[in-house]
N, C-alpha and C positions, 0 to 999 in steps of 0.2 A: 697728450697722454703718452706715457712711456711705451716704447715698442714691446717690452716684455709683458706689460699688463695687457696691451692690445692683443698679443698672441694668446694670452690666457683666456681673454674674452671670446676670441674666435674659436678656441677649443671648446669652451662651454656652450657656445651657440651650436656648433656642429654636434656636440653630445646631446644637446636639447632635442634637435631634430631626429637624431638617431634613436633616442629613447621613445620619442613620439611615434616613430614607425614601429618599433618593437612592441610597444604597448597595444597597438592595434591588431597584432597577430594573434590568431586563435590559440596557438600553443602557449603563448605568454599568459593569456587570460586564464587558461586552465591550471597554470602553476601559480597558486595563490601567494606563496612566499616570495617567489621571484617577481611577480606582478606588484606586490606590496613594496618590495625594496626599490624597484624601478620607479614606482609612483612617488615615493619619498624623495628620491634623487631628482626626479623631474620637477617636483614642487620646490625643492631646495634651490635649484638654479634658475627657475622660471623668472623670478623678479630681476635678477642680474641680467638675464638675456633680454628681457623686455626693455630695461633701461638702455642696454647696448644698442638695441634696434632703434630706439628714439635718438640716441647719440649719433648713429650713422646717418639717420634721416636729416638731422640738423646740420651735420657736417656737409652733407650733399647740398642742402639748401644754401649754406654759406658759400660753397663753391659756385653755385648758380648765380647767387646775388652779386658776387664779385665780378662776374662776367658782364653784368649790365651797368656797372659803375661808369662806363664810358658814355652812356646815354645821358646827355645833359638834362633832358626833360624829366627824367625820373631819378636823377642822381641823389637828391636830398632824401627821397623816399627810400631809396636803396640803402643809403648810409644809415638811416634810422632802423630799417629792418635788420641790417648787419649788426648793429649794436645789440638789439634784442636777441638775435640768434646766438651771438657770442656769449652773452650773459647766460642764456639757457643752456648752452654747451658746457660752461664752467660749472653751473649748478648740477647738471647731470653727471659730470665727471666726479663731483664730490659724492653724489648718491651711489654711483657705481663703485667707488673706492670703499665706501662704508659697507655696501652689500657683499664685497669680496672678503671682508673681515670674518674670521671664524667666530661663530656664535657660541657663547658659553651656555650650555644647556642648563646649568645651575641657576642662571638668571631668572628662569621662569618659575623657580620653586618658592614654596612658602619659606619663612625663615624665623629664627629665634633672635630676639634682641635682648641682650643682657646689659643692664645699666647698673653701675656700681659707684657709690660715693668713694672718692679718693681723698685728696687733701682738702682741709677746710672745715672739718667737723660737722656740726649741725647744718651749716649753710650748704655744705656739699650734698647732704641728704635732701635738703629742701630743693636744691637745683636738680637732683635726680628726679624728683617728683615733677618738676617743670618740664624736663625732657620727656618723661613718660607721657604727660598730657599732650605735648607737641606731636609725638608719634601717634597717639590716639586720634587726634584731630586730623592728622595727615591720612591715616587709614580710613577715616570716615569719608574724606574727600575722594579717596580712591575706591570706595565701596568694598574695602577689605574688612575682614573680621579679625578681632583681637581676642586671644585667649590668655588669661593669666596663668602662668606656670608656677611661679614662686615669688614671694615678696617678704622682705624684712624691713619693717617700718623704722623710720628715724624717730628719735625721742621728741623732736620739735616739728614733726611733719616731714613729708617726703619719704624717701626710701634709702636705707643703707645699701640695699640691693633689690632689684626687681628683674624678673625674667618673664617676657611675654612671647607668645607665638603669633606671628602675623600670617593670616591665611588669605591668599589672593594671588592670582596669576601675575608673575613678574615682580613679586614683593622683594625677593632677594636682589634682583637686578637693580631695583630702584634704591634700595636701602643699604647695600653693601659698603658704600663709601662713608657711611656714618660711623664705622668702626674707628676706634682711636680715642684720643684725649679731647675732652670738651671742657673749656675753661670759662668761668663766669666772673665778671667784674661788676660788683654792685654793693650797695649799702645793705647789709643783712638786717632782717627784722629784729635780731637780737642785739644789734649795734646801737648803743645809746648816744655816741658822740658824732654820728653821721659820717664815719670813715668808710671809704670804699675798700672792700675785701676781695681777695682773689681765691676762688675755690675751683676744684676740678672734679670731674667724673670720668669714668672709663666706660666706653661702650664697645661691645663686641656683637657683630651681626653674623649669624651662622646659618647657612642654608639647611633646611630640614631634609634629612636623607629620605628619598622615596622608599616606599615599602618594598618594591621589587629589588632595590639595591641594598636593603638592610642586611646586616651580617650578625652572626652569633658572637656573643662575648663569653669567654670562659668564666664561669661562676667563681672559680678560684681566684680570678683577678679582681673580684669585686668585694668591697667592704660595705655592707648595707646596715645603716642605722635607722631606727625609728625614733621620732620625738613628737612632742605635742605642738600642734600648729599654733602660731601666735598671730594675733590680729592687731589692729590699730586701737590703742587706748583700751584694750581689754574687750573689744567688740569682735564678734564673729569668730570666737575662739573655739576650736573643736575640743571636746572633752576627752577624746581618745587619742592615743599615740598613732595617728594616721599619717603624719608627715614622714617623708622618706629622704634620707641623705645617702647617696651612692658615691663611693670613692673608687675610681679606677686605678688600682695600685701601680700598674706599669707606667702610666703617664702622669699620675697624680691629679688627674682631673676630678673635680668634685661637683656633683649636681644635686640640687635639692628641689623637692616638689611638695607643696602642702595645700594647693588650691582645692583638690578634691577631698571629699569626706571619706572616701574609700581608700584604704592603704594600698589595695591592689591597683587602683587607677593611678594613684600617685606614683607608684613604682613603675608602671607602664610608661607614664609620661616622662619620668626622670630618665628611664632607659632610652627613650626616643631622643631626648636632648643629649644624653651622653654619647650615643652612637653618632649623632650629627657632629658633635665636637671632635670626636676621635677621627671621623672621616675628614674633617677640615684640617686637622693636624697632619694627617697622612698626605692630603692633597698639597699642602704647603711644602712638605719635604720633597714631594715628587717634582715640584716646579720651582726649584731653587733659582733657575735662571731669571724668573720673573719676581723674585722676592723683593728686589729693589722697588719695582713698580707697585707691588702689593703694599709695601710699607709706605710708599709715597701717597697712594690713593686710599688705601684702606686703614693704614695705621697699624702699629704693632700691638696696640692695646696696653702699652706700658705707661706708667705714670709720667714719664718724661715726654710723652707725646703731647703736642699742642696743635692738634689739627684745626681746631676751631675755637674762636673766642667770642663770647656773648657779652657785650658791654652795655649795661642798662642805662647809665647816665647819658650816653650818646646815642641810644637806640641803634647800636651798631653790631653787626655780625661780620667777623673776618674769618675766611677759610685760608689758613696759612699755606696749604699745599698748592693752591693755584693763585695765591695772592689776590683773592677776591674780597672786596669790602662792600657791604650793603648797609645803608642806614634804614633798615626795615625790620628791625628785631621784633617789633610787636606783631607784624604780619607773619613772620616765620614761626614764632611761638604759637600763633593761632592756626598753624597747620600748612601755611603756604611754603612748604619745604622745597618745592620744585625750584624756587629761586636759587637754591644752593645746589640741588641735585643735578639739574640740567647742565649747568656749567661744568660740573665734575665729570659727567658722562661725556660731554664734548671734549674735555681735556684728555680723557682716556682714549677717545677715538682718534684724536690728533696724534697721540703717542703711538697707537697701534698702526695708524696709517703711515707714519714715518718708518716703522719697522717693516711694513709691507713693501714700501718703496725700496728699502735696503735689500729685502729678499729678492725682489724682481729687478734689481739694478744690474 
């Protein structure tokens, strides 16, 4: 372990014991705000300190075990113990490094998933429907709830555009890497000569802005239109102009909502999506130094993106950002999306750990 990181851990351990002492004092208990802030800090560093204590104990055991290697009677046992201790030490160092990474609070939030058909006509819309079903099944496995915000059906099935809200702790953290271009290679249902076509969809995953962080939008900056909701094949069509389209003039962001029968509810939900999208735009501009990472892992959302390819003839999925290929397309479309998400998260952690090492070098 690097000396700089070791010093940081020692500082955190000393701070941990310092807070522990302060929290037990009567004057601290009487100051609710101060007590609450200290408790949060205590909880935040407790896991890292706990791992550091285990690491020191293992390091000490390695030192003791090395001292008895000269004893021929227990030499083989000592060597075996040493292997196990060193392996545990390496694993703990990885856990400690990850615990030192700054947590993105937005990872815990609900999120909106916007799926749009791009190139490929009807097949692109049909593929949008397949992706929507994939996320529905994944949400079911995670015990998350899905709310439909807006949908524009394709003429031959699927969606030209669909926006859903995923409600569940950690939804954005798990799904944020889905943003970008998704490409499908297969024989379309409309293809008569059995030729493989390539179509694309664009996905954007946006964290839902918490109510306490919500902000007011100047009404003058909004263009609000009402229209009649449309359904699939003429079904479930509202007879009133309850659907809402809101255009944020300064940014050009357009949001639609038609799922609710009430115009007021549709407007409220559309504003919620709009605020979340504006906040994401602001956040991206604030963190230009990580824009390369965000583009690599999240995608820019442009048509030229090719983050992932779904090849049906080969039952193959390839994530081009981390050069991962799996021949388990059927499983993934059935909701086992963690096969792709977990490697993405690990790749992100490796990148962040390399940056952490540079910081403490």
